[in-house]
BAFI-3210 file (N, C-alpha, C; in Angstrom, 3 decimals, decimal comma, padded with zeros to 6 digits):
// residues 157
n [1|2|3|4|5|6|7|8|9|10|11|12|13|14|15|16|17|18|19|20|21|22|23|24|25|26|27|28|29|30|31|32|33|34|35|36|37|38|39|40|41|42|43|44|45|46|47|48|49|50|51|52|53|54|55|56|57|58|59|60|61|62|63|64|65|66|67|68|69|70|71|72|73|74|75|76|77|78|79|80|81|82|83|84|85|86|87|88|89|90|91|92|93|94|95|96|97|98|99|100|101|102|103|104|105|106|107|108|109|110|111|112|113|114|115|116|117|118|119|120|121|122|123|124|125|126|127|128|129|130|131|132|133|134|135|136|137|138|139|140|141|142|143|144|145|146|147|148|149|150|151|152|153|154|155|156|157]
n.u [087,488|085,592|086,758|086,102|084,418|085,218|083,031|081,904|081,927|079,749|080,145|079,142|080,465|079,765|079,141|078,029|077,521|077,089|074,453|073,620|075,140|074,746|072,314|071,249|071,344|070,806|072,207|075,026|076,686|079,956|083,180|086,266|089,740|091,931|094,504|095,754|095,887|094,235|091,781|091,285|091,097|088,849|086,878|086,687|085,572|087,030|087,292|086,860|084,845|084,715|085,034|085,845|086,048|085,210|087,121|088,061|090,608|092,466|090,282|089,439|088,044|088,756|089,088|089,467|091,050|089,802|089,860|091,548|091,981|094,521|094,668|095,189|097,732|097,287|098,914|099,033|100,601|101,140|101,151|099,720|097,194|095,453|095,656|095,185|092,661|091,821|088,765|086,626|084,736|082,255|082,815|080,665|079,264|081,184|081,382|078,799|078,976|081,001|079,726|077,713|079,268|080,297|078,072|077,943|077,546|078,512|080,503|079,929|081,140|079,123|078,813|080,776|080,502|080,611|079,418|079,354|081,432|083,055|084,345|082,547|081,837|079,555|078,394|077,172|075,495|075,599|074,365|075,542|074,255|072,863|073,550|071,178|069,331|070,177|069,701|066,909|066,143|067,095|065,483|062,925|063,217|063,508|060,989|059,357|060,247|059,426|056,653|056,147|056,921|054,961|052,661|053,151|053,058|050,355|049,111|049,962|048,733]
n.v [079,412|077,907|076,058|072,619|071,375|068,881|066,304|065,942|063,102|061,485|059,948|058,269|057,488|055,374|054,692|051,896|050,314|051,985|052,760|050,409|049,962|052,282|054,626|057,153|060,743|064,243|065,193|066,532|068,410|068,742|070,157|068,694|068,318|067,617|066,043|066,297|063,713|062,191|063,406|062,813|059,994|059,680|060,851|058,909|056,950|055,365|054,740|054,248|054,031|052,306|051,524|054,084|057,159|060,234|062,584|064,868|067,266|069,701|071,549|071,129|069,260|065,946|063,453|060,123|057,091|056,657|055,221|055,762|054,596|054,091|054,138|053,060|055,042|056,848|057,398|056,554|056,514|053,923|054,933|057,278|056,419|055,934|058,195|060,862|063,219|066,604|068,093|070,458|072,905|075,221|077,367|077,535|075,179|073,281|073,781|072,991|070,266|069,546|069,957|068,007|065,729|065,724|065,008|062,340|061,364|060,135|061,092|060,322|059,425|059,419|059,428|060,106|062,721|063,367|064,861|067,470|070,322|070,429|068,182|066,676|065,777|063,841|063,903|062,541|062,661|060,119|057,446|054,651|051,399|048,760|045,217|043,685|045,434|045,492|042,826|042,743|044,488|043,104|040,851|041,962|042,867|040,406|039,302|041,123|040,678|038,009|038,340|040,008|038,279|036,266|037,767|038,426|035,868|035,204|037,130|036,423|033,933]
n.w [-006,456|-003,957|-001,099|-000,481|002,276|004,632|005,559|008,806|010,660|012,954|016,017|018,893|021,942|024,424|027,905|028,731|030,940|033,037|033,807|034,857|037,156|038,650|039,946|038,015|037,739|036,996|034,382|032,602|030,182|029,223|028,326|027,094|027,450|024,947|022,892|019,467|018,101|019,700|019,286|016,591|016,724|018,403|016,817|014,892|016,376|018,133|021,090|024,654|027,522|029,582|032,888|033,489|035,341|037,073|038,815|041,477|041,587|043,085|042,941|040,310|037,589|036,570|034,111|034,511|033,589|031,106|027,937|024,914|021,786|019,315|015,683|012,268|011,065|013,091|015,881|019,178|022,196|024,677|027,279|026,949|026,259|028,411|029,964|032,414|031,807|031,486|032,450|031,071|032,446|033,669|036,491|038,315|037,740|038,441|041,179|042,025|041,462|043,224|045,687|045,470|045,387|047,951|049,370|048,977|046,417|043,142|040,346|037,100|033,903|031,070|028,214|025,239|023,066|019,644|017,660|016,613|015,906|018,186|020,682|023,155|026,569|028,277|031,477|034,577|037,742|040,146|042,209|043,827|043,108|045,047|045,273|045,413|044,303|041,657|040,932|041,183|039,134|036,846|037,037|036,656|033,997|032,636|033,144|031,760|029,139|028,730|028,928|026,714|024,638|024,885|024,309|021,609|020,488|020,931|019,367|016,812|016,475]
ca.u [086,628|085,637|087,214|085,079|084,623|085,015|081,877|082,297|081,110|079,417|080,172|079,006|081,105|078,966|079,442|076,776|077,334|076,870|073,086|073,454|075,814|074,387|071,085|071,790|070,538|071,496|073,176|075,728|077,589|081,141|084,262|087,366|090,989|092,538|095,541|095,289|095,693|093,065|090,592|091,069|090,639|087,478|085,983|086,509|084,852|087,958|087,470|086,141|084,620|084,553|085,872|086,249|085,366|085,609|087,584|088,391|091,970|092,678|089,047|089,276|087,536|089,648|088,585|090,479|090,894|089,115|090,818|091,440|092,833|095,026|094,334|096,168|098,138|097,113|099,714|098,864|101,440|100,422|100,977|098,725|095,871|094,591|096,121|094,151|092,316|091,122|087,405|086,415|083,380|082,156|083,085|079,408|078,967|082,154|080,990|077,633|079,437|081,750|078,724|077,060|080,255|080,407|076,888|078,057|077,270|079,663|080,411|080,166|081,063|078,091|079,187|081,562|079,737|081,462|078,511|079,604|082,823|083,766|084,099|081,997|081,676|078,308|078,587|075,964|075,662|075,024|074,500|075,763|073,170|073,196|073,412|069,788|068,654|070,547|068,994|065,495|066,022|067,233|064,297|061,824|063,453|063,196|059,538|058,791|060,557|058,554|055,295|056,107|056,971|053,642|051,724|053,407|052,547|048,886|048,702|050,215|047,808]
ca.v [078,297|077,642|074,735|071,712|070,983|067,474|066,035|065,426|061,968|061,532|058,695|058,446|056,430|055,408|053,840|051,161|049,697|053,008|052,725|049,154|050,069|053,509|055,343|058,383|061,957|065,492|065,140|067,766|068,273|069,559|069,983|067,831|068,780|066,506|066,361|066,071|062,305|061,713|063,945|062,013|058,662|059,754|061,106|057,625|056,056|054,447|055,095|053,383|054,615|051,222|051,712|055,484|057,933|061,636|062,914|066,270|067,571|071,147|072,192|070,897|067,934|065,150|062,174|059,115|055,728|056,568|054,713|056,196|053,705|054,576|053,333|053,228|056,415|057,628|056,708|056,996|055,636|053,205|055,794|058,303|055,833|056,049|059,301|061,721|064,326|067,668|068,382|071,899|073,264|076,511|077,317|077,253|073,762|072,535|073,927|072,133|068,883|069,359|069,817|066,709|064,696|065,716|064,336|060,904|060,974|059,901|061,716|059,234|059,784|058,628|059,240|061,121|063,168|063,933|065,227|068,780|070,742|070,136|066,895|066,949|064,653|063,900|063,303|062,530|062,308|058,810|056,805|053,232|050,465|047,559|044,005|043,244|046,312|045,033|041,571|043,070|045,080|042,031|040,004|042,686|042,847|039,068|039,147|041,918|039,976|036,843|038,842|040,471|037,098|035,642|038,620|038,255|034,538|035,257|037,955|035,679|032,788]
ca.w [-006,174|-002,518|-000,687|000,009|003,666|004,912|006,394|010,109|011,052|014,383|016,762|020,333|022,715|025,645|029,042|028,798|032,244|034,064|034,318|035,596|038,440|039,364|039,618|037,448|037,759|036,681|033,288|032,321|029,035|029,474|027,378|027,511|026,874|024,218|021,903|018,098|017,764|020,443|018,617|015,378|017,111|018,899|015,679|014,218|017,278|018,788|022,487|025,576|028,847|030,539|034,066|033,631|036,365|037,183|040,154|041,742|042,033|043,145|042,460|038,871|037,272|035,737|033,623|034,796|033,098|029,820|026,975|023,525|021,004|018,043|014,514|011,198|010,855|014,319|016,886|020,559|023,012|025,735|028,451|026,628|026,030|029,593|030,802|032,995|030,905|032,198|032,003|031,019|032,871|034,342|037,928|039,014|037,557|039,238|042,586|042,263|041,471|044,466|046,741|045,314|045,747|049,408|049,917|048,746|045,031|042,286|039,020|036,155|032,487|030,406|026,812|024,549|021,907|018,594|016,576|016,038|015,784|019,412|021,324|024,481|027,469|029,050|032,783|035,408|039,145|040,379|043,509|043,570|043,401|045,806|044,457|045,344|043,352|040,313|040,679|040,988|037,805|035,864|037,145|036,001|032,551|032,144|033,167|030,659|027,895|028,592|028,666|025,324|023,760|024,948|023,579|020,178|020,093|020,897|018,234|015,589|016,369]
c.u [086,719|086,082|086,032|085,420|084,394|083,803|082,359|081,352|080,863|079,408|079,959|079,611|080,443|079,474|078,169|076,492|076,993|075,467|072,804|074,026|075,360|072,966|071,525|070,795|071,407|072,605|073,776|076,681|078,724|082,175|085,338|088,623|091,726|093,697|095,045|095,006|094,477|091,781|090,276|090,525|089,196|086,487|085,717|085,824|085,729|088,257|086,612|086,027|084,438|085,543|086,322|085,439|085,925|085,997|087,907|089,832|092,141|091,496|088,898|088,782|088,507|088,975|089,709|090,072|090,037|090,164|090,521|092,460|093,313|094,582|095,432|096,479|097,987|097,812|099,492|099,651|100,620|100,190|099,916|097,317|094,932|095,026|094,934|093,926|091,475|089,748|087,184|084,951|083,415|082,350|081,823|079,066|079,899|081,789|079,781|078,040|080,227|080,791|078,052|078,001|080,414|079,203|076,886|077,749|078,578|079,438|080,848|080,127|080,087|078,456|080,033|080,826|080,672|080,625|078,905|081,096|083,645|083,437|083,692|081,877|080,390|078,543|077,282|076,349|074,978|075,239|074,566|074,575|073,710|072,963|071,965|068,973|068,927|069,797|067,514|065,259|066,120|066,020|063,107|061,979|063,099|061,693|058,884|059,061|059,626|057,110|055,171|056,133|055,613|052,602|051,909|052,887|051,024|048,393|048,883|049,242|046,407]
c.v [077,957|076,204|073,905|071,323|069,488|067,321|065,395|064,282|062,022|060,114|059,047|057,233|056,457|054,410|053,057|050,571|050,705|052,932|051,428|049,276|051,268|053,941|056,757|059,535|063,125|065,337|066,512|067,518|069,272|069,303|069,081|068,267|067,583|066,995|065,907|064,629|061,727|062,181|063,111|060,633|058,684|060,038|059,828|056,590|055,081|054,891|054,206|054,063|053,549|051,418|053,143|056,163|059,350|061,900|064,397|066,374|069,082|071,936|072,150|069,470|067,225|063,838|061,154|057,793|055,596|056,187|055,264|055,401|054,399|053,655|053,509|054,701|057,307|056,858|057,367|056,016|055,005|054,080|056,867|057,739|056,045|057,191|060,093|062,912|065,343|067,906|069,880|072,210|074,631|076,335|076,987|075,766|072,906|072,600|073,064|070,668|068,574|069,151|068,447|065,579|064,602|065,056|062,840|060,447|060,831|060,593|060,670|059,765|058,843|058,366|060,395|061,446|063,815|064,415|066,513|069,069|070,332|068,738|067,189|065,648|064,856|063,165|063,383|062,228|060,970|058,335|055,311|052,368|049,304|046,344|043,552|044,140|045,870|043,755|041,819|043,613|044,015|041,113|040,650|042,682|041,487|038,826|039,906|041,256|038,801|037,265|039,292|039,304|036,411|036,452|038,477|036,916|034,549|036,061|037,193|034,535|033,241]
c.w [-004,680|-002,227|-000,208|001,435|003,803|005,815|007,697|010,467|012,546|014,945|018,225|021,006|024,079|026,681|029,343|030,172|033,346|034,645|035,077|037,016|039,277|039,013|039,235|037,554|037,338|035,633|033,041|031,164|029,216|028,374|027,946|026,773|026,278|023,351|020,531|017,738|018,478|019,791|017,377|015,721|017,599|017,784|014,884|015,110|018,027|020,213|023,356|026,934|029,916|031,687|034,288|034,729|036,383|038,629|040,258|042,224|041,966|042,574|040,945|038,674|036,323|035,369|033,749|034,142|031,830|028,772|025,591|022,735|019,733|016,915|013,478|011,013|012,068|015,436|018,247|021,419|024,131|026,959|028,200|026,439|027,209|030,509|031,359|032,067|031,672|031,581|032,128|031,332|033,533|035,848|038,717|038,926|038,406|040,718|042,931|042,345|042,743|045,633|046,676|045,714|047,260|050,074|049,618|047,333|044,259|040,955|037,999|034,732|031,775|028,945|026,307|023,260|020,890|017,418|015,875|015,975|017,005|019,914|022,763|025,266|028,262|030,364|033,564|036,843|039,366|041,795|043,237|043,952|044,217|044,911|044,345|044,406|041,924|039,960|040,423|039,583|036,720|035,862|036,443|034,488|031,961|032,116|032,016|029,314|027,684|028,316|027,213|024,344|023,725|024,183|022,071|019,682|019,976|019,701|016,920|015,396|016,198]
res [m|p|k|k|r|k|k|i|t|s|h|t|i|s|n|r|r|a|s|h|h|y|t|l|s|d|n|l|i|v|g|i|k|l|i|g|a|e|v|k|s|l|r|l|g|h|g|d|l|k|g|a|y|v|t|l|k|n|n|e|l|w|l|i|n|a|t|i|h|g|t|k|g|i|i|i|t|d|s|d|k|t|r|a|r|k|i|l|a|r|r|q|e|i|n|k|l|i|e|a|k|q|t|g|k|t|i|i|p|i|e|i|l|t|k|e|k|f|i|k|l|k|i|a|l|g|k|g|k|k|n|y|d|k|r|q|l|l|k|r|r|d|q|m|k|s|i|n|i|e|l|k|r|k|i|q|n]
***
């Protein structure tokens, strides 16, 4: 009798503030080197990319400050929660990212994907927004909300 496979649940852990602080371009999906307890926690959706960033050390990419929380039965020590994790990418991709970083762009982790067998990290190149750009964007959103509310009121009446 064949063994039943467990259904793999999918959770995406996203960095929601990234698009607010940066103008994003050039998405790239890469691997990430994890230990067993971290994999289990991420599959359950217990992780956070708030304040996380990608840096270069010895021509390798590293994910810094990403938090992975433990849960019942999954013990992750405090020092391992925010440890540096190696990002697995092809040499050509790393070289392109190095060139972009030298031109003043930042490498930002956007989300952790756990849909399939492997856990992947989606990163993007970004350029920091100025405060006035952020205010303009918020102002436009508020205007669009008020316009939509007025349209709904007119349609209902």
